Every structure is written in structure tokens, then in C-alpha cells.
TORKOL-4160 file (C-alpha; in steps of 0.2 Angstrom, whole numbers, padded with zeros to 4 digits, m for minus):
433
<pt num="1" X="0586" Y="0556" Z="0415"/>
<pt num="2" X="0591" Y="0563" Z="0430"/>
<pt num="3" X="0583" Y="0576" Z="0439"/>
<pt num="4" X="0587" Y="0594" Z="0434"/>
<pt num="5" X="0606" Y="0601" Z="0441"/>
<pt num="6" X="0601" Y="0612" Z="0456"/>
<pt num="7" X="0610" Y="0627" Z="0448"/>
<pt num="8" X="0596" Y="0628" Z="0434"/>
<pt num="9" X="0582" Y="0631" Z="0449"/>
<pt num="10" X="0571" Y="0646" Z="0443"/>
<pt num="11" X="0557" Y="0644" Z="0430"/>
<pt num="12" X="0553" Y="0658" Z="0418"/>
<pt num="13" X="0536" Y="0657" Z="0412"/>
<pt num="14" X="0525" Y="0667" Z="0398"/>
<pt num="15" X="0507" Y="0668" Z="0403"/>
<pt num="16" X="0491" Y="0666" Z="0395"/>
<pt num="17" X="0495" Y="0653" Z="0384"/>
<pt num="18" X="0481" Y="0640" Z="0383"/>
<pt num="19" X="0487" Y="0621" Z="0386"/>
<pt num="20" X="0482" Y="0607" Z="0373"/>
<pt num="21" X="0486" Y="0588" Z="0371"/>
<pt num="22" X="0489" Y="0573" Z="0380"/>
<pt num="23" X="0500" Y="0572" Z="0396"/>
<pt num="24" X="0503" Y="0556" Z="0405"/>
<pt num="25" X="0502" Y="0554" Z="0426"/>
<pt num="26" X="0518" Y="0553" Z="0434"/>
<pt num="27" X="0519" Y="0537" Z="0447"/>
<pt num="28" X="0512" Y="0542" Z="0465"/>
<pt num="29" X="0528" Y="0551" Z="0475"/>
<pt num="30" X="0519" Y="0548" Z="0490"/>
<pt num="31" X="0519" Y="0529" Z="0488"/>
<pt num="32" X="0536" Y="0526" Z="0478"/>
<pt num="33" X="0543" Y="0532" Z="0493"/>
<pt num="34" X="0534" Y="0520" Z="0508"/>
<pt num="35" X="0538" Y="0506" Z="0495"/>
<pt num="36" X="0557" Y="0510" Z="0492"/>
<pt num="37" X="0559" Y="0508" Z="0511"/>
<pt num="38" X="0547" Y="0495" Z="0512"/>
<pt num="39" X="0561" Y="0485" Z="0503"/>
<pt num="40" X="0572" Y="0485" Z="0517"/>
<pt num="41" X="0559" Y="0471" Z="0524"/>
<pt num="42" X="0566" Y="0456" Z="0510"/>
<pt num="43" X="0581" Y="0449" Z="0507"/>
<pt num="44" X="0579" Y="0444" Z="0489"/>
<pt num="45" X="0575" Y="0457" Z="0474"/>
<pt num="46" X="0563" Y="0470" Z="0468"/>
<pt num="47" X="0559" Y="0476" Z="0453"/>
<pt num="48" X="0548" Y="0492" Z="0454"/>
<pt num="49" X="0541" Y="0503" Z="0439"/>
<pt num="50" X="0532" Y="0519" Z="0437"/>
<pt num="51" X="0542" Y="0526" Z="0450"/>
<pt num="52" X="0543" Y="0545" Z="0447"/>
<pt num="53" X="0560" Y="0554" Z="0443"/>
<pt num="54" X="0560" Y="0565" Z="0456"/>
<pt num="55" X="0575" Y="0573" Z="0472"/>
<pt num="56" X="0565" Y="0564" Z="0486"/>
<pt num="57" X="0564" Y="0547" Z="0475"/>
<pt num="58" X="0584" Y="0548" Z="0473"/>
<pt num="59" X="0586" Y="0553" Z="0490"/>
<pt num="60" X="0577" Y="0536" Z="0496"/>
<pt num="61" X="0588" Y="0528" Z="0482"/>
<pt num="62" X="0603" Y="0535" Z="0490"/>
<pt num="63" X="0597" Y="0532" Z="0508"/>
<pt num="64" X="0595" Y="0512" Z="0505"/>
<pt num="65" X="0613" Y="0513" Z="0497"/>
<pt num="66" X="0621" Y="0522" Z="0514"/>
<pt num="67" X="0611" Y="0507" Z="0523"/>
<pt num="68" X="0620" Y="0493" Z="0511"/>
<pt num="69" X="0606" Y="0490" Z="0501"/>
<pt num="70" X="0608" Y="0490" Z="0483"/>
<pt num="71" X="0596" Y="0502" Z="0473"/>
<pt num="72" X="0601" Y="0509" Z="0454"/>
<pt num="73" X="0589" Y="0514" Z="0441"/>
<pt num="74" X="0587" Y="0501" Z="0428"/>
<pt num="75" X="0578" Y="0512" Z="0417"/>
<pt num="76" X="0568" Y="0530" Z="0415"/>
<pt num="77" X="0556" Y="0526" Z="0429"/>
<pt num="78" X="0562" Y="0508" Z="0434"/>
<pt num="79" X="0573" Y="0504" Z="0449"/>
<pt num="80" X="0579" Y="0488" Z="0456"/>
<pt num="81" X="0581" Y="0485" Z="0472"/>
<pt num="82" X="0590" Y="0470" Z="0484"/>
<pt num="83" X="0593" Y="0476" Z="0503"/>
<pt num="84" X="0600" Y="0460" Z="0506"/>
<pt num="85" X="0618" Y="0468" Z="0512"/>
<pt num="86" X="0609" Y="0480" Z="0522"/>
<pt num="87" X="0619" Y="0481" Z="0538"/>
<pt num="88" X="0616" Y="0499" Z="0547"/>
<pt num="89" X="0600" Y="0505" Z="0558"/>
<pt num="90" X="0606" Y="0521" Z="0557"/>
<pt num="91" X="0604" Y="0531" Z="0543"/>
<pt num="92" X="0614" Y="0547" Z="0536"/>
<pt num="93" X="0609" Y="0563" Z="0547"/>
<pt num="94" X="0612" Y="0572" Z="0531"/>
<pt num="95" X="0601" Y="0563" Z="0521"/>
<pt num="96" X="0588" Y="0563" Z="0531"/>
<pt num="97" X="0588" Y="0581" Z="0534"/>
<pt num="98" X="0582" Y="0583" Z="0516"/>
<pt num="99" X="0565" Y="0575" Z="0517"/>
<pt num="100" X="0551" Y="0572" Z="0529"/>
<pt num="101" X="0549" Y="0555" Z="0520"/>
<pt num="102" X="0566" Y="0549" Z="0528"/>
<pt num="103" X="0557" Y="0542" Z="0543"/>
<pt num="104" X="0548" Y="0528" Z="0534"/>
<pt num="105" X="0564" Y="0519" Z="0536"/>
<pt num="106" X="0559" Y="0518" Z="0555"/>
<pt num="107" X="0547" Y="0504" Z="0553"/>
<pt num="108" X="0557" Y="0492" Z="0542"/>
<pt num="109" X="0574" Y="0495" Z="0551"/>
<pt num="110" X="0565" Y="0493" Z="0568"/>
<pt num="111" X="0558" Y="0475" Z="0559"/>
<pt num="112" X="0574" Y="0469" Z="0552"/>
<pt num="113" X="0587" Y="0475" Z="0565"/>
<pt num="114" X="0578" Y="0477" Z="0582"/>
<pt num="115" X="0583" Y="0495" Z="0583"/>
<pt num="116" X="0584" Y="0510" Z="0572"/>
<pt num="117" X="0591" Y="0526" Z="0576"/>
<pt num="118" X="0582" Y="0541" Z="0565"/>
<pt num="119" X="0586" Y="0560" Z="0566"/>
<pt num="120" X="0574" Y="0570" Z="0563"/>
<pt num="121" X="0568" Y="0572" Z="0545"/>
<pt num="122" X="0568" Y="0587" Z="0535"/>
<pt num="123" X="0552" Y="0591" Z="0522"/>
<pt num="124" X="0542" Y="0606" Z="0519"/>
<pt num="125" X="0539" Y="0618" Z="0532"/>
<pt num="126" X="0519" Y="0618" Z="0529"/>
<pt num="127" X="0516" Y="0618" Z="0549"/>
<pt num="128" X="0517" Y="0607" Z="0562"/>
<pt num="129" X="0519" Y="0588" Z="0557"/>
<pt num="130" X="0519" Y="0578" Z="0573"/>
<pt num="131" X="0530" Y="0562" Z="0574"/>
<pt num="132" X="0520" Y="0556" Z="0591"/>
<pt num="133" X="0508" Y="0543" Z="0582"/>
<pt num="134" X="0522" Y="0536" Z="0576"/>
<pt num="135" X="0532" Y="0533" Z="0590"/>
<pt num="136" X="0516" Y="0526" Z="0602"/>
<pt num="137" X="0514" Y="0514" Z="0587"/>
<pt num="138" X="0531" Y="0505" Z="0590"/>
<pt num="139" X="0528" Y="0508" Z="0608"/>
<pt num="140" X="0514" Y="0498" Z="0608"/>
<pt num="141" X="0523" Y="0485" Z="0597"/>
<pt num="142" X="0535" Y="0481" Z="0610"/>
<pt num="143" X="0549" Y="0495" Z="0606"/>
<pt num="144" X="0557" Y="0508" Z="0618"/>
<pt num="145" X="0560" Y="0523" Z="0614"/>
<pt num="146" X="0573" Y="0535" Z="0618"/>
<pt num="147" X="0571" Y="0554" Z="0611"/>
<pt num="148" X="0587" Y="0565" Z="0611"/>
<pt num="149" X="0596" Y="0572" Z="0595"/>
<pt num="150" X="0589" Y="0556" Z="0588"/>
<pt num="151" X="0575" Y="0544" Z="0590"/>
<pt num="152" X="0585" Y="0531" Z="0599"/>
<pt num="153" X="0570" Y="0515" Z="0593"/>
<pt num="154" X="0573" Y="0499" Z="0601"/>
<pt num="155" X="0564" Y="0482" Z="0603"/>
<pt num="156" X="0568" Y="0463" Z="0608"/>
<pt num="157" X="0554" Y="0454" Z="0593"/>
<pt num="158" X="0540" Y="0466" Z="0589"/>
<pt num="159" X="0524" Y="0460" Z="0595"/>
<pt num="160" X="0508" Y="0461" Z="0586"/>
<pt num="161" X="0496" Y="0472" Z="0595"/>
<pt num="162" X="0479" Y="0486" Z="0595"/>
<pt num="163" X="0484" Y="0501" Z="0591"/>
<pt num="164" X="0474" Y="0516" Z="0589"/>
<pt num="165" X="0482" Y="0532" Z="0580"/>
<pt num="166" X="0478" Y="0549" Z="0587"/>
<pt num="167" X="0478" Y="0555" Z="0570"/>
<pt num="168" X="0474" Y="0548" Z="0552"/>
<pt num="169" X="0493" Y="0550" Z="0549"/>
<pt num="170" X="0498" Y="0544" Z="0532"/>
<pt num="171" X="0516" Y="0540" Z="0537"/>
<pt num="172" X="0512" Y="0534" Z="0554"/>
<pt num="173" X="0500" Y="0522" Z="0545"/>
<pt num="174" X="0512" Y="0516" Z="0533"/>
<pt num="175" X="0526" Y="0514" Z="0548"/>
<pt num="176" X="0517" Y="0506" Z="0557"/>
<pt num="177" X="0510" Y="0491" Z="0544"/>
<pt num="178" X="0527" Y="0489" Z="0540"/>
<pt num="179" X="0534" Y="0487" Z="0558"/>
<pt num="180" X="0519" Y="0475" Z="0558"/>
<pt num="181" X="0521" Y="0463" Z="0543"/>
<pt num="182" X="0532" Y="0453" Z="0552"/>
<pt num="183" X="0529" Y="0455" Z="0569"/>
<pt num="184" X="0524" Y="0439" Z="0579"/>
<pt num="185" X="0504" Y="0439" Z="0580"/>
<pt num="186" X="0491" Y="0452" Z="0574"/>
<pt num="187" X="0490" Y="0470" Z="0573"/>
<pt num="188" X="0474" Y="0479" Z="0573"/>
<pt num="189" X="0479" Y="0496" Z="0567"/>
<pt num="190" X="0463" Y="0509" Z="0571"/>
<pt num="191" X="0463" Y="0528" Z="0563"/>
<pt num="192" X="0472" Y="0522" Z="0549"/>
<pt num="193" X="0476" Y="0533" Z="0535"/>
<pt num="194" X="0468" Y="0525" Z="0519"/>
<pt num="195" X="0475" Y="0538" Z="0503"/>
<pt num="196" X="0478" Y="0530" Z="0488"/>
<pt num="197" X="0496" Y="0528" Z="0491"/>
<pt num="198" X="0493" Y="0519" Z="0508"/>
<pt num="199" X="0482" Y="0508" Z="0500"/>
<pt num="200" X="0496" Y="0504" Z="0486"/>
<pt num="201" X="0509" Y="0502" Z="0500"/>
<pt num="202" X="0497" Y="0485" Z="0507"/>
<pt num="203" X="0496" Y="0481" Z="0490"/>
<pt num="204" X="0513" Y="0478" Z="0488"/>
<pt num="205" X="0519" Y="0470" Z="0504"/>
<pt num="206" X="0503" Y="0459" Z="0499"/>
<pt num="207" X="0511" Y="0454" Z="0483"/>
<pt num="208" X="0527" Y="0450" Z="0492"/>
<pt num="209" X="0518" Y="0437" Z="0506"/>
<pt num="210" X="0512" Y="0451" Z="0519"/>
<pt num="211" X="0495" Y="0446" Z="0525"/>
<pt num="212" X="0484" Y="0462" Z="0526"/>
<pt num="213" X="0465" Y="0465" Z="0528"/>
<pt num="214" X="0456" Y="0481" Z="0528"/>
<pt num="215" X="0465" Y="0489" Z="0515"/>
<pt num="216" X="0453" Y="0506" Z="0508"/>
<pt num="217" X="0446" Y="0507" Z="0525"/>
<pt num="218" X="0454" Y="0515" Z="0541"/>
<pt num="219" X="0456" Y="0501" Z="0551"/>
<pt num="220" X="0468" Y="0488" Z="0545"/>
<pt num="221" X="0471" Y="0469" Z="0551"/>
<pt num="222" X="0489" Y="0464" Z="0550"/>
<pt num="223" X="0494" Y="0445" Z="0553"/>
<pt num="224" X="0514" Y="0443" Z="0555"/>
<pt num="225" X="0521" Y="0431" Z="0541"/>
<pt num="226" X="0538" Y="0424" Z="0543"/>
<pt num="227" X="0544" Y="0431" Z="0528"/>
<pt num="228" X="0541" Y="0442" Z="0513"/>
<pt num="229" X="0547" Y="0438" Z="0496"/>
<pt num="230" X="0556" Y="0448" Z="0483"/>
<pt num="231" X="0544" Y="0452" Z="0467"/>
<pt num="232" X="0537" Y="0464" Z="0455"/>
<pt num="233" X="0526" Y="0481" Z="0458"/>
<pt num="234" X="0522" Y="0494" Z="0447"/>
<pt num="235" X="0519" Y="0512" Z="0458"/>
<pt num="236" X="0502" Y="0519" Z="0456"/>
<pt num="237" X="0499" Y="0534" Z="0447"/>
<pt num="238" X="0498" Y="0550" Z="0457"/>
<pt num="239" X="0480" Y="0558" Z="0460"/>
<pt num="240" X="0487" Y="0574" Z="0466"/>
<pt num="241" X="0498" Y="0578" Z="0450"/>
<pt num="242" X="0481" Y="0573" Z="0443"/>
<pt num="243" X="0472" Y="0585" Z="0451"/>
<pt num="244" X="0486" Y="0597" Z="0448"/>
<pt num="245" X="0484" Y="0595" Z="0430"/>
<pt num="246" X="0465" Y="0596" Z="0429"/>
<pt num="247" X="0466" Y="0614" Z="0439"/>
<pt num="248" X="0481" Y="0619" Z="0426"/>
<pt num="249" X="0470" Y="0615" Z="0410"/>
<pt num="250" X="0455" Y="0623" Z="0417"/>
<pt num="251" X="0461" Y="0640" Z="0422"/>
<pt num="252" X="0472" Y="0641" Z="0406"/>
<pt num="253" X="0457" Y="0638" Z="0395"/>
<pt num="254" X="0465" Y="0622" Z="0386"/>
<pt num="255" X="0460" Y="0606" Z="0381"/>
<pt num="256" X="0470" Y="0593" Z="0390"/>
<pt num="257" X="0467" Y="0572" Z="0393"/>
<pt num="258" X="0477" Y="0567" Z="0407"/>
<pt num="259" X="0481" Y="0548" Z="0403"/>
<pt num="260" X="0487" Y="0536" Z="0415"/>
<pt num="261" X="0474" Y="0543" Z="0429"/>
<pt num="262" X="0465" Y="0529" Z="0441"/>
<pt num="263" X="0446" Y="0535" Z="0441"/>
<pt num="264" X="0442" Y="0528" Z="0457"/>
<pt num="265" X="0457" Y="0540" Z="0465"/>
<pt num="266" X="0447" Y="0556" Z="0460"/>
<pt num="267" X="0433" Y="0552" Z="0470"/>
<pt num="268" X="0434" Y="0567" Z="0480"/>
<pt num="269" X="0445" Y="0579" Z="0470"/>
<pt num="270" X="0432" Y="0579" Z="0456"/>
<pt num="271" X="0418" Y="0584" Z="0466"/>
<pt num="272" X="0431" Y="0598" Z="0473"/>
<pt num="273" X="0434" Y="0607" Z="0459"/>
<pt num="274" X="0418" Y="0604" Z="0452"/>
<pt num="275" X="0414" Y="0619" Z="0465"/>
<pt num="276" X="0425" Y="0631" Z="0458"/>
<pt num="277" X="0416" Y="0627" Z="0441"/>
<pt num="278" X="0429" Y="0615" Z="0432"/>
<pt num="279" X="0420" Y="0602" Z="0422"/>
<pt num="280" X="0430" Y="0586" Z="0418"/>
<pt num="281" X="0424" Y="0570" Z="0408"/>
<pt num="282" X="0432" Y="0554" Z="0415"/>
<pt num="283" X="0436" Y="0541" Z="0406"/>
<pt num="284" X="0442" Y="0521" Z="0409"/>
<pt num="285" X="0461" Y="0529" Z="0414"/>
<pt num="286" X="0459" Y="0546" Z="0410"/>
<pt num="287" X="0453" Y="0562" Z="0411"/>
<pt num="288" X="0449" Y="0575" Z="0398"/>
<pt num="289" X="0448" Y="0592" Z="0405"/>
<pt num="290" X="0437" Y="0602" Z="0389"/>
<pt num="291" X="0442" Y="0618" Z="0382"/>
<pt num="292" X="0437" Y="0636" Z="0385"/>
<pt num="293" X="0428" Y="0634" Z="0401"/>
<pt num="294" X="0419" Y="0650" Z="0410"/>
<pt num="295" X="0423" Y="0645" Z="0429"/>
<pt num="296" X="0408" Y="0649" Z="0440"/>
<pt num="297" X="0409" Y="0643" Z="0458"/>
<pt num="298" X="0394" Y="0634" Z="0463"/>
<pt num="299" X="0383" Y="0643" Z="0479"/>
<pt num="300" X="0378" Y="0631" Z="0491"/>
<pt num="301" X="0360" Y="0631" Z="0493"/>
<pt num="302" X="0350" Y="0649" Z="0496"/>
<pt num="303" X="0364" Y="0657" Z="0487"/>
<pt num="304" X="0375" Y="0655" Z="0503"/>
<pt num="305" X="0396" Y="0655" Z="0500"/>
<pt num="306" X="0402" Y="0637" Z="0498"/>
<pt num="307" X="0417" Y="0629" Z="0508"/>
<pt num="308" X="0430" Y="0618" Z="0501"/>
<pt num="309" X="0437" Y="0609" Z="0514"/>
<pt num="310" X="0452" Y="0596" Z="0515"/>
<pt num="311" X="0455" Y="0580" Z="0527"/>
<pt num="312" X="0460" Y="0563" Z="0528"/>
<pt num="313" X="0454" Y="0551" Z="0515"/>
<pt num="314" X="0444" Y="0551" Z="0505"/>
<pt num="315" X="0441" Y="0569" Z="0510"/>
<pt num="316" X="0449" Y="0581" Z="0496"/>
<pt num="317" X="0467" Y="0581" Z="0498"/>
<pt num="318" X="0477" Y="0594" Z="0509"/>
<pt num="319" X="0490" Y="0592" Z="0495"/>
<pt num="320" X="0480" Y="0600" Z="0483"/>
<pt num="321" X="0472" Y="0614" Z="0491"/>
<pt num="322" X="0485" Y="0626" Z="0488"/>
<pt num="323" X="0481" Y="0622" Z="0468"/>
<pt num="324" X="0464" Y="0623" Z="0474"/>
<pt num="325" X="0465" Y="0640" Z="0478"/>
<pt num="326" X="0471" Y="0645" Z="0463"/>
<pt num="327" X="0460" Y="0640" Z="0452"/>
<pt num="328" X="0447" Y="0649" Z="0464"/>
<pt num="329" X="0456" Y="0665" Z="0459"/>
<pt num="330" X="0449" Y="0664" Z="0441"/>
<pt num="331" X="0432" Y="0657" Z="0443"/>
<pt num="332" X="0415" Y="0669" Z="0444"/>
<pt num="333" X="0410" Y="0671" Z="0464"/>
<pt num="334" X="0416" Y="0667" Z="0482"/>
<pt num="335" X="0423" Y="0653" Z="0490"/>
<pt num="336" X="0429" Y="0648" Z="0505"/>
<pt num="337" X="0446" Y="0638" Z="0508"/>
<pt num="338" X="0448" Y="0628" Z="0525"/>
<pt num="339" X="0463" Y="0619" Z="0526"/>
<pt num="340" X="0462" Y="0611" Z="0542"/>
<pt num="341" X="0478" Y="0599" Z="0541"/>
<pt num="342" X="0491" Y="0611" Z="0539"/>
<pt num="343" X="0494" Y="0629" Z="0550"/>
<pt num="344" X="0507" Y="0634" Z="0537"/>
<pt num="345" X="0499" Y="0630" Z="0519"/>
<pt num="346" X="0491" Y="0646" Z="0514"/>
<pt num="347" X="0503" Y="0658" Z="0518"/>
<pt num="348" X="0511" Y="0657" Z="0500"/>
<pt num="349" X="0493" Y="0666" Z="0496"/>
<pt num="350" X="0504" Y="0683" Z="0498"/>
<pt num="351" X="0512" Y="0679" Z="0480"/>
<pt num="352" X="0495" Y="0677" Z="0473"/>
<pt num="353" X="0489" Y="0691" Z="0481"/>
<pt num="354" X="0505" Y="0702" Z="0472"/>
<pt num="355" X="0498" Y="0695" Z="0457"/>
<pt num="356" X="0480" Y="0702" Z="0458"/>
<pt num="357" X="0473" Y="0689" Z="0465"/>
<pt num="358" X="0460" Y="0694" Z="0479"/>
<pt num="359" X="0461" Y="0685" Z="0494"/>
<pt num="360" X="0458" Y="0686" Z="0513"/>
<pt num="361" X="0468" Y="0676" Z="0523"/>
<pt num="362" X="0456" Y="0675" Z="0537"/>
<pt num="363" X="0468" Y="0665" Z="0551"/>
<pt num="364" X="0481" Y="0650" Z="0545"/>
<pt num="365" X="0467" Y="0638" Z="0541"/>
<pt num="366" X="0454" Y="0649" Z="0532"/>
<pt num="367" X="0456" Y="0660" Z="0516"/>
<pt num="368" X="0441" Y="0669" Z="0507"/>
<pt num="369" X="0445" Y="0670" Z="0487"/>
<pt num="370" X="0434" Y="0679" Z="0474"/>
<pt num="371" X="0435" Y="0680" Z="0457"/>
<pt num="372" X="0439" Y="0680" Z="0442"/>
<pt num="373" X="0456" Y="0691" Z="0445"/>
<pt num="374" X="0465" Y="0697" Z="0432"/>
<pt num="375" X="0483" Y="0691" Z="0437"/>
<pt num="376" X="0499" Y="0699" Z="0432"/>
<pt num="377" X="0517" Y="0690" Z="0431"/>
<pt num="378" X="0527" Y="0694" Z="0446"/>
<pt num="379" X="0545" Y="0687" Z="0453"/>
<pt num="380" X="0541" Y="0675" Z="0465"/>
<pt num="381" X="0550" Y="0660" Z="0477"/>
<pt num="382" X="0542" Y="0644" Z="0481"/>
<pt num="383" X="0541" Y="0639" Z="0498"/>
<pt num="384" X="0537" Y="0620" Z="0496"/>
<pt num="385" X="0530" Y="0608" Z="0485"/>
<pt num="386" X="0513" Y="0610" Z="0483"/>
<pt num="387" X="0513" Y="0629" Z="0485"/>
<pt num="388" X="0525" Y="0632" Z="0471"/>
<pt num="389" X="0514" Y="0622" Z="0458"/>
<pt num="390" X="0500" Y="0633" Z="0464"/>
<pt num="391" X="0510" Y="0646" Z="0460"/>
<pt num="392" X="0517" Y="0638" Z="0444"/>
<pt num="393" X="0498" Y="0637" Z="0439"/>
<pt num="394" X="0496" Y="0656" Z="0443"/>
<pt num="395" X="0511" Y="0661" Z="0432"/>
<pt num="396" X="0501" Y="0651" Z="0416"/>
<pt num="397" X="0487" Y="0660" Z="0418"/>
<pt num="398" X="0494" Y="0678" Z="0422"/>
<pt num="399" X="0498" Y="0692" Z="0409"/>
<pt num="400" X="0516" Y="0693" Z="0405"/>
<pt num="401" X="0531" Y="0684" Z="0413"/>
<pt num="402" X="0534" Y="0677" Z="0430"/>
<pt num="403" X="0550" Y="0670" Z="0438"/>
<pt num="404" X="0547" Y="0658" Z="0450"/>
<pt num="405" X="0564" Y="0653" Z="0461"/>
<pt num="406" X="0569" Y="0638" Z="0471"/>
<pt num="407" X="0563" Y="0627" Z="0458"/>
<pt num="408" X="0568" Y="0612" Z="0466"/>
<pt num="409" X="0554" Y="0614" Z="0479"/>
<pt num="410" X="0543" Y="0608" Z="0463"/>
<pt num="411" X="0554" Y="0596" Z="0457"/>
<pt num="412" X="0553" Y="0587" Z="0475"/>
<pt num="413" X="0537" Y="0582" Z="0468"/>
<pt num="414" X="0535" Y="0584" Z="0449"/>
<pt num="415" X="0545" Y="0575" Z="0438"/>
<pt num="416" X="0553" Y="0585" Z="0422"/>
<pt num="417" X="0538" Y="0595" Z="0425"/>
<pt num="418" X="0545" Y="0610" Z="0414"/>
<pt num="419" X="0549" Y="0598" Z="0400"/>
<pt num="420" X="0531" Y="0589" Z="0400"/>
<pt num="421" X="0523" Y="0608" Z="0400"/>
<pt num="422" X="0531" Y="0612" Z="0385"/>
<pt num="423" X="0522" Y="0597" Z="0379"/>
<pt num="424" X="0507" Y="0605" Z="0380"/>
<pt num="425" X="0512" Y="0622" Z="0372"/>
<pt num="426" X="0517" Y="0629" Z="0388"/>
<pt num="427" X="0530" Y="0645" Z="0387"/>
<pt num="428" X="0543" Y="0637" Z="0402"/>
<pt num="429" X="0560" Y="0640" Z="0404"/>
<pt num="430" X="0573" Y="0632" Z="0418"/>
<pt num="431" X="0585" Y="0645" Z="0420"/>
<pt num="432" X="0602" Y="0648" Z="0433"/>
<pt num="433" X="0595" Y="0657" Z="0449"/>
């Protein structure tokens, strides 16, 4: 099933209906996108399963086709990719403007053609998102970079090197790994990101013949190999989606089981949500959220106001900060939300305040939330994927009807979210904007 048409770009939600039942976590968007880009590193076919059918993935599929590769859906969540015919080193400007992850093609193109001409990427406007770590890493591997209207990156053979990222950027780590797996010699990548989706990319490359040590740590050692083969790979579950569903079940008072979860990917998510009083039961590959929870913020010792802060993995994920803010509006007590990574991430909180939430935005990075607040349905516009999802949570918990415009923002990160939530009893319909 394809993603929803652009015209049907609003959700109408009737709130205060407890969700109940089972829902399966989709494949990780942020794992699928670099894995698709990495298919350019081999001329042999790759079959990918558990791929989320979302707008960003469709855009990456279009980009691979634009470059001359063959990428096509062979099932609801299965892709066949054969990049043997790829012949371009300059991806389409219009397609690249649709998402941030288009820049993930730089590493594979540089490795394959010795050149990558990359337009500035698009993506959510959640704050400054530097490309400097990518460029510095390519430079360390021997590339020259000319920055103008595009990023023109050239190299006469990539060479392994000691690379230290000045921030633990997920995409810069992925780009460096993809550039290094076929480079001559050894690359030691320091201050590397180690999020579950970074691990998934590294293990996927390993399944094709790459030699990568240190997966799950912040130091990766990559020994360049001559070539990579084809293969089959199942994209790992989306821990951000799992966290979103946990929060959704807790604030609607529902009894929900999330299947297909990977418990080790919840190492910081469950403790973070526990601070907001959320109780979960972790199974081997599922998470159960019991019904009728009374959410109470867990104060720090001495009755001090607790702080929930995000950071590079294994800290609480930035992509769940917006979700946690909405959950906090329904919990007894006060909590300080500290968003360290993106200065625009919390700007959506005015939408929650208009619904009745008690939130003080201290500065672009910190918000104090006091609950529980009785939320009332409103008409809103989704500014980005995660803010849109947090507004959807608020609408499900609110009294009355809410309309969320720019539903395509949510579609970029959550597969068929309206259809799947209806399966849990939610009243949500997709309408023309």
C-alpha cells in the first residue's frame, strides 16, 4: 500500500477514547534510509524487509532510481535494490530538498565514483543541523570539498585515517562508515554515534562483507575491503515509534501491547518515561502498557523537581522529547524538559498551551511542564515529524475534536498511522486539508 495522497493532508481526531489491543512496531526509518543509500556500495542485488512504507523512504527509492539504480517494492514492506546500473554522482536537487537524509548518499557516491555533488538537503526545521562533521570526515579520508550552491566532493581514492567527529552526529557517523568500508587501509572513527539505527547500518554492511569493529560503542574500527556482495536484510524495529506508542497508551488510559520491539533499544527510553510515572512490562520482543495508569512525576531525592534531558545514545533520544512533553502534561507533578540537541524542537509547545497545557518555555532548550492539565481539542498545524506526533498524542487525550494539518509531516516518520491507530480504537480520520 502506498503512502497517503498529499491532498488528504489533515487528521481529524475525537479525543478521550482509551486505546486497547496490539500494534506492531514498524521498521526504523532512520535505519532504512542509510541502509538504502549503502546499497550503492555493491553492484549485486540486495533484498530489504521490514522497510517502513513512509514518504522519506519513497523519496530515497526515487533518488536511487534517479542515480540509475533499480529500487522497487516487491511487497508491502519489502524492497529489491540493484545499484549495478548507477551512473550519476549528482542526485536530483528537487528530491534532495525533500529530506535531510538525502545527504547520506554522499559517502556511497564518493566511494563508488570518487565524486559526489550534493545539493543542500531539506528536512525538518528543528534547529541548526550542521554538515561540518560530514565534510571534515571526508576531508580526513582524502577528499577535497568545494562548497558553493552545492557540496562538490572529489577524491582520488579514499584512504583510511583516524577521524574524530566534533559532535556525535548520527548521519556523519553513517556517511563516514559508508565512505570507509571500501577505502584503502583502516579507519578509526572516534566520537561516533551508536544509536540503534547506526548499529543496524553497521551490521547490514557486515552482512555484505564489510569489516567493522566496535559496533554499539563510540569508537568504530573499519578495515577497508575490496568489494561488498549482495544479500538480504531485515531493518530493525523503530524504538522511537515504540516510545511514541508507550506514551500514547499511557495518556489515553489504554491497555496496549506493542509487538516487534527490541528491549535493548529501550535502555534509556523506559527509565525516561518512568520519570513521568509510566509503567511498562517488557517481554522478549514486546512491550505491554497496562490500562488506567495514574501518571505521577517521580521527584528527585529531597522532593526536587526532576529533569528529563536528551543526548546522544544511550541517553534519552531527542526524537522522543516532544512525546515526553505531551505525556508530562497528563502527569501529576512538575518536570523540567531539557532538549540539548536542537534549538527549535520545543517551539511547538505553544500548540499544547492553546489546548490547555501548563508549560513554561524557559528558553529554546528548556521547558517546565506541570500537570495534569485538561486538554481541549484545537485546530493545529504539524511543523515536523515528532512535534506532529506529540500533537496527535495530545489530541487523543483531549476533550472534543482536534484537527492537525500538514499530516504529511507525520507520514514522513510513521507508517499508516491513522489506519494502525484505528485498529486500537482511536477515532482518527484523514481528510482533505
